[in-house]
C-alpha positions, -999 to +999 in steps of 0.1 A: -545-859+718-527-843+695-547-818+673-545-816+636-539-783+620-559-794+590-591-794+619-581-765+640-614-745+647-597-715+661-599-701+619-637-708+622-634-688+658-611-661+643-635-658+608-667-648+630-647-621+645-620-610+621-616-573+607-614-538+621-649-533+627-667-566+639-653-568+674-659-537+684-697-540+673-699-570+691-683-553+720-706-528+716-737-550+720-724-573+746-722-540+772-766-557+771-775-525+752-798-527+724-791-503+700-802-487+665-784-485+636-775-451+637-765-456+681-742-480+666-728-452+641-724-428+669-705-450+687-683-460+658-682-425+635-652-441+616-671-467+598-692-465+567-728-470+566-720-504+542-700-516+561-716-511+593-747-530+571-724-557+560-713-569+590-740-566+610-758-590+583-732-616+585-736-613+626-771-619+623-767-648+598-741-665+624-767-658+651-744-637+668-769-605+664-803-604+669-820-580+641-857-570+652-876-548+631-908-528+643-935-525+618-939-486+621-929-454+599-907-447+599-889-480+605-875-490+641-849-513+633-830-530+669-799-547+675-786-569+703-764-602+707-780-631+709-775-655+737-755-674+715-737-642+704-730-639+745-706-667+744-684-647+724-681-625+759-649-651+779-633-650+742-635-613+736-625-604+771-593-629+763-583-618+736-584-582+744-565-588+778-538-606+755-538-577+730-530-553+755-502-578+772-488-579+737-484-541+732-464-537+765-445-568+755-436-549+723-433-513+736-405-532+762-391-555+736-385-519+711-374-500+745-349-524+747-335-524+712-331-489+718-315-487+749-291-518+731-284-495+700-278-467+724-251-487+739-236-497+706-228-463+696 
């Protein structure tokens, strides 16, 4: 059966995890930890508060992340991966392995290109 590019659901999947921070947030939560907002910030020191809030809200809306607010002062909010979100585990693993292999592939390609350039001179 031939796949119709216009109906490609890969775009839908990538839209869920695209960006600099979403995959990192998902990976931290996939480790099984329940994390508070500031714990996530400590794990990703370069992310801004606004960006972390935005990504957590988007992931919560898509049922990837669960947000639990405890009625206390000061407020306590915890984030965890949902059962549905856990289904991203194999996808994230496959993308990690492909990314690592791609880095190695490009390193070898660049080394071969450099050695060919050296031979030409």
